[in-house]
N, C-alpha and C positions, 0 to 999 in steps of 0.2 A: 249209518252215520246220521241220517236225518232225525232219528229219535233223540240222539244225544244233542244235536244242534237245537232241536225244538225245546229241550229242557233248558239249554243255555239261553235261548232267546226269551223264554218266559221269565227267567231270572233277571235278565237285563230290563225287561219291561216292568217287572214287579218293583225293581229298584229305581225305576224312572230314569234310566240312563239314556242319554242321547248318543247313539252310535253313529260315527261318520258314515254317510251313505255313498256308495260308489256303484255305478251301473255294472252289473255282472259281466258285461262284454269286455271290461277293462282287465287286462292281464299283465303280468310282469314277464318280460322276456327271459329266456334261459340264460344261465350264467356262462356266457361264451364271449370271447372277444370277436369283434366284427368291425364294420366300417359304416361311417355316416356318409351318405351320398348326398352332396349338396347340389341342388338344381338352381341354375341362375335364371334371370329374367328372360333370357333367350330360349328357355325351356331345354337347356342342355346341362349335362353334368360338368360342373366347374371344378370341384375338388372332392377328394376322398379324405376323410378324417378317421384315424384309428380310434376305436372305442374299446376300452378295457373291460374285463369281466366285471370289475367292481362298479364301473359306471353303468354297464348294461342293465344290471338288476335294479337300478334306480330310475329306469325309463319305463315306458308303458306302451301298450298296443291295444287297439280295439279289435277284439277277436271273438265274434259271435259263435264260431264253430272252428273245427280243425282245418278247414280249407281256406278260410279268409282271415287276413290279418293286415293291419295298417296302423301307424306308419313304419312298423318293423315287420320285415318279412324274412323268411329263412331261405337263403340262396343255396339250394340243394344240388344243383347241377353246374359243373364248371363251365366256363365260357367256351373253351376250345377242346376239341376232341383229339386226344393223343392216340398213337398207335397202341395196339394191344400189348406189344412187348416193348416198353419204352426204356430199355436198359441204356441204350446209347444216349438218349435224351437226358436221362437221369445223370449220367456222367458229365454231360455238358453243363448242367445246372448246378454242379457242385462247386463252382468257382466262388471263392470267398470275397472277391472284389465285387461290390454292388454294381458298379457301372458295367463291368464286363458281363456280369450275370444278367443284367437287364437287357443288354444288347443281344446276348445269346437267346433270351426269351423272344425278342423281336424276330430274330432269324428263324427260330423254330416255328413261330406263329405264321410266317409267310407261307409255310407248307401245309398248314392245318385248316380245317373247316370248323365252323361253329358246332357245338355239341347238340344243339337243339333241333329236334324234328318239328314238323308242322304242328303236331298235337302238343308238344311241349312249349312251342312258341305261343299257341293259343292259351294254354294254361297260365303261362307266365304273364301274358298280357292281361288276363283276367285278374291277376293278383295286384298288378301295379296300375291298371287303368279301370277295369270293370268294377271290382269291389269298391275302390275309393269313390267312383262315380255314384254307386248306390248309397254310400254314406252321405254324399252331398244332398241327396234327395230327402233325407230324413233329418238333416241338420238345418238350423236357422242361419243361413248364409248372410242375412242382413245384420247379424250380430257382429259388430266390429272387433270384438274380442277374439273371434275365431277366424279373423281374416287371413292370418298366416296359414292356417290349416286348409282353408278353402283354396287359397292361392296355390299351395303345393299340389293339391289334387288337380287343379286346372292345368298346371304346367306339365304334369305327368301325362295328360291327355295327348300331348304331342307324340307320344310313343305308341299310340293306338295304330295297329297294323304296321308298326315299324319297330318291332322288338330287336331286330338285328342292329339297328342304329344305337339303341340303348346299350346292348352288349359290347359293341365296338367302342363306344364312348367310355364305358366302364373300364375296359381293358386299357385304353390309352391313358386315361387319367391315373389309373393305378400304377402303371409302369413309370409314367412321368413323375409321379409322387415319390417313387423310390429313387429316381435319378436326381431330383432336386433336393432330396433330403427331408421332405415334409412327411414321408412315410418311412419308418424304420423297420417295419415288420414285413420284410421281403418274403419270408416263408409263408406268411398268411396271404400275401399277394399271389404267390405261386400256387397256393391251393385254390384261390379264387379263379385263376386262369386255367389251371390244368386238373385240379382236384387231387385226391389221394386214392391210391389203388385199394379197393376193397376185395380181398381174396374170396370172401364168401359170395359176393354178388358178381365177382369177375368183371368189375368195371370201375371206372374212376368216379368218385362221388365227392361232393363238397358239402360242408356244413358250417356256413358262415352267415350270421345275421346281418342284414343291411337295414340301416335306419335312414329314412328319407327326410331331408331337411331343406330349407331354403338357403342358398348361398348368401343372399342379402337379408338374412334374418334380423339384422340390426334395424331395418326399416319397419319392423312390425312390433306389435305389443309383446309377443311371446315367441320364444324359439320352440320349434316342434319338439314334442316329447317333454316339454317343461311341466312340472307338477301342477302349476297354476292353470295351464291350458287343459290339462287332463280334468281338473275339477270343473271347469266351465263346460267342457264337452259332456261330462258325466251328468251335470245338472240338466243340460238340454235333452239328453237321451232319457233321463228319468221323468221329465215333464211330458214326454210323448204320450198322446192319448192311447189308452188300451182298448183293443177290440173286445167289447163285452158280449159278443155273440157266443163265445165259447165258455159258457158257465157250466159248472158241474160240482159234484161233491169233492171237496179237498180231503185226501186220505189222512192228512196230518191234523188239520184243525177241525174237521167234521162240518165245515161251513160250505155253503154254496157260494162259489166265487169263480173268477176268471182263471182258467187252468192253463198252465204252461204247456205249450205243444211242441216247442223246440227243445234243444238240448238244455240240460240243467246247468246252473253256474259251475264254473271250473276255476276256483281260486287257487293260487299258487301257495303251497304250504312249505314251511321250512323243512329241509331235508327230503321231503316227499315230492316236491315239484307240483305241477298242475294236477289238481285232484277234482274229479267230478263228484258233486254231492250225491248223485245217483247215476249209475252207468249200466246200460244194457245195450249190447251191440245188436242193432236192428238187423244186421246181415247174418246173425247166427240162427240157423233153422229152428233150433229148439225153442226160441223165444216166440215163434209164431204159432205154437201149438194151440193156444187159447184165443188166437185171433188178434192179439195185441202185441205191439213191439215198442221199443224205445220208451219215451216218457209216458206213453199211454198205459204202460203196465202199472204205474204208481202215480195217479193224477195228483198234482200239488198246485196250489194257487200261485200265480205269478208274483203277487206282492209278498206272500209269505216266503217264497224262495229268495227274493231280494233281501228280506230281513235275515234269513238264515245265513246267507252269503256274507252280509255285513257283520253279523255276530261272530262268525268264524274269523273274518279278517281282523276284527277288533281284538279277539282273544289271542291271536298269534302274531300280533304286531311286533316288529323287531324290538321296540322299546320295552316290550313285556317279557322278553326272554329271561328265564330264571324266576319270573313271577307266576305267569299263567301257562307257560309252555317251555319245553326243553327237549333237545334230542337225547334219546336214551339208547343203550345197546340193544341190538336186535337178537334174533336167535343165533345168528352167526356173526363173526367178527366184521365181515364186510358190510353188514346191514345195520341200519339205524331206524328206530321207530320214533314216533312223535308223541310225547306225553303232553296232555292238556289237563290243567287242573285249575279250579277256581272255587272261591267261597260262594255258595249259593245265595247267601244274604248280602254279599258285597263283592260281586265279580270284578269290580274295578280296583280292588285292594292292591296296594303296592307291596304286600308281604311276599317274600321269596318262597312261595309254596313249592314251586317246581324244583328248586334246589333242595328243599327239604325232602321231597319225595323222589329225588333222583340223585344228584350230587353237585358239588361245586365243579368248576372247570377242571378237568383231569390234568391239564397241562400245568395248573397251579396247585395241584393237590399236595397236601402235606398231611401228616398224621393227625394234626389238630384242626385242619380246616373244616371238615364236615362236622366235627363236634361243635366248633364255634358257630357254624351256620345253623345247626339244629337248635342250639341254645338261644341264638338271636331270634330265630323265627318263632320259637315257642313263646318267648317273652312278648313278641309282637302280637301273636294270636291272643294271648291273655289280656293284652291292653288295647286291642282293637275295638273302637267304638261300634256298637250295634251288633257285635258278635258274642254269642254265648257258647258255653261248652257243648250245647246240643245243636249248634249250627252245623250244617252239612258242608263238607268239602267234596265236590264232584271231581271225579278222575276218569279220563278215558284215554286210550292209547290207539293210535293209527299206525298201520303197517302197510308198506308198499308190496303188493302181491306180484304185480307185473306192471309194465308201463301204463296200462289202462285202468287198473283196479287198485283200490285201497280198501283195507278191511279194519274194522274195530276188533282189536284182540283183547281189550280189557275195558270194562265199563263198571265202575263201582263208585261207592260213596262212603265216606267216613265222617263221624262226628269230630268236632274239635277236641272233645274229651278223649276219643280214641287216639288221636294223633299225639296229644300231650302225654298221655299215659304210655303209649307205645314207644315214643322216642326216648322217654326217661328210662324205661326198662331196657331198651336197645343199648343205651350207653352203659348201663350196668352190666349187661350181658357181654359186651365187648371186652370186659376186663375179667371174664370168668375163666381165667387160666393162670397157672403159676408163672413166676418170673422165668423167662426162657433164656437160652444162650444168646449172647449179643451177636446180632446179625449184621447190623450197619452201625458204623461209628456215630456216636452222638444221636442215635435214633431212639425214639420212645419205644417202650416195650409192648405197645399195643396200637391198634388202629380202631377208630370208630368207623366201621365200614358204612358207606352209603349204599342204598339199594342198587345203584348202577355198578358199584364196585363188586357187590355180591354177584351180580350177573356176569361180570367179566371174569370172575374166578372160575366160572363153569365153562368158559369158551375155549379152554385149553386142557389137554391131558398131558401131564408131565411124564417123560419116559427117560430111560438110561440114567437112573439115579438122579433125576432132576436136572440134568445138564442140557436136556432138549425138551421141546414141547411140540405137540401136534394140535392142529385146530379140530374142534369138535362142535357139535350143535349145543347151544346154550340152553338156558332156562327162561321162562317167562316172568314178567314183572309181577304177575298175580301171585305167584308162589312166594316171592319176596315180601309182598304186602301182607300175605297171610301170616308170615312170621313177625313182621314189623307191627302190623296194626290189627291182625285178625283176632277173633275170639279164640279161647284156649283150644277148642277142638280142632279148628282149622289150622291153628299154629302148630299143634303137635303133629298133625297129619303131614303137613308140608315139611316140617323139620326132620321127620323120619326119612322121607324120600331124599331130601337134599343132603342129609348127613351121609347116607349110603353113596350117593353120587359124588360127594366131595371126597370121600375116602378113595374111591376109584381113581379120581383125577389128580389128587394132591399127594397121595402117599409116597410116590417115588421122589418127589421134590423134598418133602419133609425129612424122609430118612436119609436121602443123599446129602442134603446140606447139613443135617444134624451131625452125621459122621464126619463130614469135612471140617466142621468147626471144632469138633472134639479132637480131631487128629492134629490140629494146629500145623497142618502141612500146606505150605504156600502153593505147591504144585497142584494139590487137590482143590484148595480154596479158589484158585484162579479160574477153575472151570465154571465157578458160579459167579457170574457177573451181577451187577445191580438188578438185572431183570429176574434173577432167581432169588436173591435175598429178600427183596421187597415183597414178592408174592408169597414167600414163606410166612412173613409176618401177617399178611392178609389171611392166609390159610389158617393160621393159629387163631386169629380173631374170629374167622368164620366158624371153626370148630367150637369155639367158646360160646358163641351166640346160639348155635344149634343145640349144644348140650344144655344150655340154660333154659331154652324153650322146652326141652324135654324133661326138665325138672332136676337136672344134675348140676348142683352148685359146687364150686371149687372147694369150699370149706368142708364139704363132705367127701367128694370123689378123690381128693388128694390123699385121703387116708385109706382108700379102697385098694384091694389086691391088684386090680389091673393097672392102676396108676403106678403102684410100687414095682410091678413087674417091669414096666418101662424104665423106671429109675434104676433098677438092678442091672438091666441090660446096658444102660448108659454108663453106669459105674464100672461095669465089666470092660467096656471100651476104654475108659480112662486108665484102668489097670493094665490093659493090653498095650496101650500107647506107652506107658511108663516102662514096661518091660522091654519094648522095642527100642526105646531111647537109651536105656542103660545097658541092655544085654546085646541087642542086635545093631547097636551104633546107628540109631535113627532110621533103620530100614523098616518102614511101616508097610504092612501088606495092603493089597488092594481093598480088602474089607476086614473090619474089626469083628471080634467074636460076638459081641452083643448085637451089632447091626445085622450080622449074618443071620441071627436067630429071630429078628423082629417079625418077619413075615410068618414064621412058624408059631411064634408066641401069640400073634393076633388071632390065630385059628385055634390053638390048643395051648394055653399058658402052662399047664401042668407038664406036658411032654417037653415043651421048650426049656423049662427050668431044669428038668432032669438032664437034658443034653448039655445045658450050660455048665452044670456042676462037673461033668466029665471033662469039659474043655478048660474049665477055669482052674482045675487042680494044680497044674504046673505053674501058673502065674501066681496063684495064692501061696504055694509053697515057697516060691522065690521071694514074695513080698514079706512073708513071715521071717525069712532067713536074713535079709539084708539089714544093715545097721549104718547109721551115720546121718549127718545133716542133709546130705544130698538126697536122702530117701524120705524126707519129712512128708512130702506130698504122697508118696507111695503108702506110708503108714496111715495118713489121713483117709485116703481112698479105701484102704482095707477096713478102717473103722466104720466108714459110711456103709460099706457092703454088709458089715455085721449088723448094723442098725436096721437096714432094710430087710435083711434075712429074718431078724427077730420079729419084725412086724408081719412078714409073710407067714412065719411059723404059726401065728395065732389064728390064721384064716385058712379056709379051704380054697385052693386054686381051682377056678372053673376049667372044665374040659372043652367047653364051647363058649364062644363069645358073641355078644351083640355088637352092632355098629357103634353104640355108645361105649362099650368096653374097649373096642379097638382104638377109638378116638382118645380115650383116657390114657391108654398105653402109649400112644404117640406123644401126647403132651407130657407124660412122665419121662419119655426118652429125651425130649427137648428141654425139660426143666433144668434150671441152673441149681446146683446143690447149694444149700444154705450153710453158713458157718465158716466158709473159706472162699476168698476171692481167687479161685483157681482158673476161672475161665477168661479167655482173652477174646 
């Protein structure tokens, strides 16, 4: 990640952009609900205030490492120790009446002891007394603007060697808050007091953030955790003199400078959470093989690390979502990666590049939205001052490997010309298919798929004739970009692989829903909800794009034998349905004759057509025999079969097929016959 951030930082400097500076110790708390602990002038807990998840992520904490944090700490051990088998206690606390439930809590607590051992008391004391005191030593306490922060730390010193007093006060204020109605989150209070049973660890644990504040904050310039106070504290920490005795060669800049000896910055990134710019576990034995561990493995200058940290925070600022960053689908459905994209010559640009290279918000997605986004962004790129067609667009993607590691899974760059040409061709490729059977009422006949939509198409495999789907491992964004923006050789290679994979995962859906719509049987159609119909349209568009990238244009392939084999099988289904309606009194079998032969035809069209003639004879004989207006559609279908057969008679049917042939056959099967509006 450091190399990618170095490139970004150089771009920001070259453009003479002033990036807001924040000391790397400042972190954003995790998105969890918690409590604000208000300490009064008597150095006691006066009130507890509930803090929502949304409010929590707008706060801050000074966190130089994983052990120390202030004014937000994570309360990881419940106050009271419950018996190992708390079934009876659990029943007692199930009362819906808040007052009775609180009184029962008090009754239970009279029989309990505090959860904290001596070692745990010492550790907790270090977090609320020891570390804050160390902060005071490096802050300018004569600065009246941070008086509230210094006062809070001094008040917390009253709990030094007296952690039991803090815990009992916390318990009493929490329960009293529930009783008087100032705290409505009684379940969260219960977790604070007793924790939640963790089956894996076989003990009760707690995971609630506590934010320390002053009860009389109105008497001070700022409330604790206010953004303005954060900026003031950050400036003070940034002005601290640097120990220049530890100078060495910076591995990134190649300059002799003061080297960072502690942990590297850990900014909080969207979707990925806290992310070390460089991480090596010093306790892992393998890292000591060459005599160096932790930050010594890759020496980087202190000042440069601050610049890289600020550059990353700038590019992933929440106001720049859709412009320079966006969450994208990961390899699996449960995972999300982080896409970062910027114009090298203008990284501060307001153009929605991230939406162009990912998609619009899926919750608002419509068949025209991504097409509109791409058109708008391309127009903006062409009109952006200082940007030429040779300007580079830098792209990299970060993935969460485990709680401690993040990995670059894509690092690439494209010219503006690549993007403009690629997007224009992509929009044309999305329409590279015939008019298909109507799947959704008032729905357009095609999608202009976004890169993220393409990735989602590969996260499921459809089974049981498309009525169910199972989760599978997806594809990487690089392969999609190869098709969207890559040179012809890269595009063709990726298109071949993805077409083969798309057939494996989508064929059951396409055949199942195609047969259901042709049968016009509500019982069968009802098996396919919106979740099946919409993906079918996307699958058709995906097939169209991949065929286009492999050089198969609809103006040509719709005249080929494989496409017409699909049409013939579809028309055979139409004739079969008409026979069932007129002769069998609407008793339609589970599978139609054409659909039943599709799998065989995709492997050996010649053999499948031979088998089709044998099965079709009875229906064809009936169609030739019947007369009357009620059989007009039957006669029309018979005529269409004759036309397709005439086209097939002039070509040699292949005995083996490629993936492209199979795809054309599928599109032929889904195609709506022209000349008569027979499809519903």
